[in-house]
N, C-alpha and C positions, 0 to 999 in steps of 0.2 A: 195793751198801752196804745191809746191812738196820740199820736207823734204829727201835730202841726208846723208847717214851714210858711212865711211869710213875711215880703218885703212889703211891708205896709205903706211904707214912703210915707210918715209923719202919725204916730201913735195919736199926739192929740187932735187932728184933725179928725182922723178916720176910728174913733175910739165906738162910735156907733156901729161901722161897718164891720169892727174886731168883736164885737157883740152878736153882731147877726154871723159872722163866722165861727162863733163857738156856738149857739144855737143852733145852727143849722151841722156842724160836724163833730161835736160834741167831745172836744178832744181832754186829752189828759193831761198834755204839752203844749203848749204853743214857742215856737221861736219864731222871733219877730226880725227882719232887721230895718234898717234907715229908718229908726225910732226919731232920731231928729231934734232930738230935745234933753237937755245938759239934767244930771243922774237928779239935779235939786227938785225942777220941775218934772220927773216923772211921774205921770199921773197912778201911783203904785195903788189906792185907795179903788178906784176908778176898776182896775183888773180886780186886788181881792173881791170887789163885787161880783164878778162874772165867773167867779167861784174857783179863783186860783190864790189860793194863802200865801203859794211859796213863791217868791218873784226873785229877780236875778237880773240886774240892766248893766247897762255899759256904755252911759250915753256922752253927745256932743252936742253944742248948740249947733244948728241949722243943718247938720248933715252927718250921713254916718250915721254908728251907736246902735246895739243890738241888746237882744232882752230874752228872757226864758221866763215863762207864768209856766206854773205848774202846781198841780194837786195833787201831787207827790211830795215827798219832802225834800228838798235841797241840802244834801248834807257839807257839799263844799262847792266855792265856786274858782275860778283860775279865769283870768284878763288877758291871753298871750298877745303881745305887739309883735309887728314886723318891720322890716326896713329901717328901722329904726326912726318910724314914727310909731306916733300917739293920738292913731287917728279911729280906736276905738270898732275894732271888726270882728272881732273873736271872744266868744264868750263860753265859756267849756262850766256846764253844772253839772256835777256828780249827786248820780240818785242811786237807791240801791239798787234798782232794775238795770239801767246802762251808764255809761256818761254818755252827755249831750252835749255837744258843739252845734252852736249857731254860730256862723261864717257869712262874711258879707265879702267877699271878693273886690277889690277895685274894679273899674268899667274900664278904665284902659283907654277912654276916649277917642277919638274917631279915625288917627293918622296909625295904621298898623307895621308902625315902625320904630325902635324904641332909640334908635340916631336920633329921630325929631322929633319925636315926642314921648316926653318924660313920665306921663301916665301909662303909656304903654309899657313903657321898661321895666316900671314901678310896675305893674301886672303880674308882669310874666317874673320878675325877680322876687315878688310876695307867693307865690305860685311854687318856686323853687325853695323858698326858704319852709315853708307850710311842709311841702314834702319831705325835706331833709328832715324834720321836726318829728314828724310822726313815727318814719322808719325808724331813728334814733330812742322815740319815747313810749314807743307801744310793738305790740304785737297780733297777730290773727286772732289770737285767742280770748282778746280785751273784748268785754261788750261794748263797743262803742256804735254812738247813731251822730251821721253827719250830717246836717241840714243847715239849707241857706240859697241865699243868692248868688252862685258859684259864678254869673255874668259870665258864660260861655256855654252854646247849645254845642254839643260835640259830635251830633251821629247827624247826619244828612237826612233825616226825615224829624231834626231836633228843629230845622229852619223851615221856610216856604219855601228857599229856594237856596239848596246847595251852590248850584250854578254861580248864582249872582251877589252870595254872602260869602262864597269865596276869602275876598280882603275884603270884607269888613268888619270890627273890631267885635268879637262874640264869638267867630266862626273861623279864625283863620288859621290855618293848620300847625303854626308854633303853637297858639295857643290851647287845641285840641293835644297837641303833643305833650305838652306838659299838663295837662289836667290827664291824660290817660294815664301818667309818668307819678302824678299822683294816686291814683286811683290803684295804679300796680304797689306801689308803697305798702302797702297792708292787704295788698287784695280786696277791695272796695267790693262791696256788691252793689250795685245800681238798683235799688228797692223798686223805684216807679220802673224800669223794662223788668223787671222781674215780673209784672201782671201785664203790660203791655208791652206790645212784643215791638223789636226793634225794627220792625218794617215796618210800623204803622206810625204815623204822624204823630206830636205830642209836642205842646205848647203848652208853656204859663206866663207868656209876656208878649203884651200885643203894644206896639206905641201910642201914645197919646195923638202924634202925630197923623195917624190915620184918621181919614172922615169917618168911616163905616169900618170897625175892627171887626167885627161881625161878616162880614160880606165881603172883605177884601182878604180878612183871614191870617194877615203876613208876619204870621208868630214866629216866637225862636223860646226853647227850653232852656230859659237861664236857670232855674229854679230845682233844686235837688234834692233826694234825703240818700245817704249812702246808710249801710252797715256793715259791721266786720265781719269776717266770714262767717264767726261764730253765731251771728245771729241770723245765720242766710234762712236758718229752716224754722225759725220764729215771725216769717214777714208772712201776713194772712191779706193783708188788702191795703189796695192804692185809689184814690179819691182826687180827682181835679175838679176846685170849685169854679170851674169854667164862666159859671153864671155870676160871680163874684164881679168879673169886668165891667156887668151893666148897670150894676149899683150904682145907687148918689155918689159922685164925686171918691170915682175909685181907684188906687191903685192901678200903674200900670200892669202892675202882677197883680197874679189871683194866687190863692192857698194852693197848699201841697197838703193831704193827710195820708200817715202810712200808719199800719192797726198793726203790733205785734201781740205775741201772746209770752207777754212776760209778767 
């Protein structure tokens, strides 16, 4: 089973880019974040035309929103919400092969101080609640695939400069600690780092503000795929579609593919 995760940054704006991604990576399941569309206007027929008869989406106007496109039957869906908000950041699709979670963690604003920045406080509480929920509702023996824009680059090699980004939201110690706690809650396996060693630089996001993203290469790994421990031996390969960042009207994120023998 080939699973792709991608922060598409508006599905209606980038439906042709999605077509290119599908043609290039040939996924069985696509998990999208920041679809930025209400459910009534979701381009379901266009997604079916790409070869995905089974579709689940959880959107809202203008921002956020998540979707899962699948060639395999989706038996049921769940749409958890966190921090008392209905901001459409979490979608669960239950397949026969595994349960797939598509997540869009809050970015957290610019100031890494929860007392001065409500957005950062929201991000931290979101992670705490999510961690507690996984620990209470699942076990390491459950077949789970967690995908999405987690908006945190945990390793020193997940950012272009560990030293310069220690005080920048997405790489601060408090965020990294909470993400590590979440990973430890079930013993989640970082699928990308199973194939790309932790000492090797790895990015999935480059800012729109960079005049030449390839030359400067000031990236961060904000997009992740985790699997529960029982699926570790099923992992077969990983691919980061870096070239997608140079396509016309790109998202600032690039797709990540993980292949499993399921």
